[in-house]
C-alpha positions in Angstrom: 153.6 121.7 5.4 151.5 122.4 2.3 147.7 121.5 2.5 146.6 118.5 1.1 143.3 117.9 -0.7 143.4 114.2 0.6 142.0 115.4 3.5 138.8 117.8 3.2 137.9 120.2 5.8 135.2 119.5 8.5 131.9 120.9 7.0 132.3 119.8 3.5 129.3 117.8 2.0 131.2 115.7 -0.3 129.4 112.4 1.2 127.5 113.5 4.2 124.5 111.7 5.2 125.5 108.4 3.4 126.0 105.6 5.5 128.6 102.9 4.9 130.0 100.6 7.7 131.2 97.6 5.5 134.4 97.3 6.1 136.3 95.7 9.0 138.6 98.0 11.2 140.9 96.9 14.3 139.8 99.9 16.3 138.1 99.7 19.6 134.1 100.6 19.6 134.7 103.8 21.1 137.5 104.8 18.6 135.6 103.5 15.7 132.4 106.0 16.9 135.2 108.8 17.0 136.0 107.7 13.6 132.4 108.0 12.3 132.0 111.2 13.9 135.0 112.8 12.3 134.4 111.6 9.0 130.8 113.0 9.0 132.3 116.3 10.1 134.4 116.2 7.4 131.7 114.9 4.8 133.4 111.7 4.1 132.8 108.1 4.9 135.0 106.4 7.7 136.6 104.1 4.9 137.5 107.3 2.8 138.9 109.2 6.0 141.0 105.9 7.1 142.1 105.8 3.4 143.2 109.7 3.4 144.8 109.2 6.7 147.0 106.4 5.8 147.9 107.9 2.5 149.1 111.1 4.6 151.1 108.8 6.9 152.9 106.6 4.0 153.7 110.1 2.1 155.3 111.2 5.2 152.5 114.0 5.4 151.9 113.3 9.2 154.3 113.6 12.1 154.0 111.7 15.1 153.5 113.8 18.3 156.5 111.9 19.8 158.9 113.5 16.9 157.9 116.9 17.8 160.0 119.3 20.0 158.4 119.7 23.5 157.4 123.4 22.5 155.5 122.2 19.3 153.8 119.5 21.1 152.6 121.8 24.0 151.2 124.0 21.2 149.2 121.2 19.2 147.8 119.8 22.4 146.6 123.4 23.6 145.1 123.9 19.9 143.5 120.4 19.8 142.3 121.3 23.3 140.6 124.5 22.0 139.2 122.9 19.0 137.4 119.9 21.2 135.8 122.6 23.6 134.5 124.5 20.5 133.3 121.3 19.1 131.4 120.1 22.0 129.9 123.6 22.6 128.5 123.5 19.1 127.0 119.9 19.3 
């Protein structure tokens, strides 16, 4: 899949430091906090991250895990575990 400019890499400073919590979401509180943290890591506002993810989904640029082969699913899970460990160590 080609890289998309819709979702900036983590660490970009496009919107870092600006607070915005002016929209409604159906997320549980814990998931919303994770959304805020992910948005901050990408230098975005939570609204912008939600918009980017939904846009990627609608353009069929996101693949649900259940649609991946077992081998690819295992590789993705291992990759994400490694990123999570590195992220926790950095904080």
